[in-house]
Residue, then its C-alpha position, 0 to 999 in steps of 0.5 A: m110651521v111658517s118656517m117650513i113652508l119656506v124651507i120647501t119654498q125654497i127648495i122648490i123654487v132652486m129646483i126649479n132653477l136648476v133645471s131651467s139652467k143651462k150655461l155658457y160657451t164660448d169657442v178657443d180654437g174649435r174646442k167648445f170652451c164653459l163658464a168656470i170658477g178655479k181650485s182656488p176661486s177666491r184667488p185675485l187673476f191679476e197683480g194688485h186686485s182684489l176680491g171681495n168677501g163672497e167674489f169668486n173668479v171665472y174663468w172658459c174651461d176646454s169642457c171637452s178636455e179630458d182630462q177635464s178637472c173643473s165643472c161647469l156651471d150652471f144658469t139661469f138668467s132673468n131680469g138679464q141677469f147671470y146667477t149660479y148657486k153654490d154652497d147653496k148661495t145664489y151667485y150673480l155673474e158681473w165684471d169687475g170693477d177694476q179696471g185691467d193693468g195692462n198685463e194680464i189684461r188691459s186697461d179697457e177689459r173687465n174681469l168677469k167675477l161671482d158676487s154674492g151681493s148682486g150681477d150684472t146686467f148683460y144683455k144679447y148682443s149679435d152673438s155675444y152677451c154684455a153690457d155697459v160699463d160706464g158708457h161704454r158696450c163691454c161683451m164678453e171674451w175669452d183671453s187669446d193669450k192663454e200666457s197671460f196669466s203669471d205665473t203663480i196665477e196658473q197653478y189655481i186653473t185645473c184645465d186649458g183654460r182663458e181668462a173669463k173678461v169683457d172687452c170695452d173696447g169693441g172685442k167680443d167673442t161668440v157666447d152660447f148660452e144652451 
């Protein structure tokens, strides 16, 4: 009986969060892109990068595309953390501990990803969302170089996608939570 009450309570909490959830959007060349998971979400976005168990890559996807084959993620923002639900689990948005290698992303940038274990704290700064990384303000961005994905990575992006990252060198893109 107690376990049934706990299950019902968890279902109600999930339903409330889904009703209050929103999407993260950015503007890429006049088009609205949303944060999404790739079709092979555990594939690293750049060489030498690895994802832990329960981690998934995210990227900015053209949400206005007629050929949209990505699914915009619904997030809830609470206590400075963005989180979403996938396969009955909670996943938190976080920046990657690995710095860029200078090829796909620069050394002052970090990949954005989802983690089932924990998330990083983000805060609204101007017209973007940022996190403190090693004493630096690192704000959300999309990669302006569409070719920055290596050929092997492009097969994992399902639409006109751009890399999702945080920039720790003063750069930022407009990010809306709506």
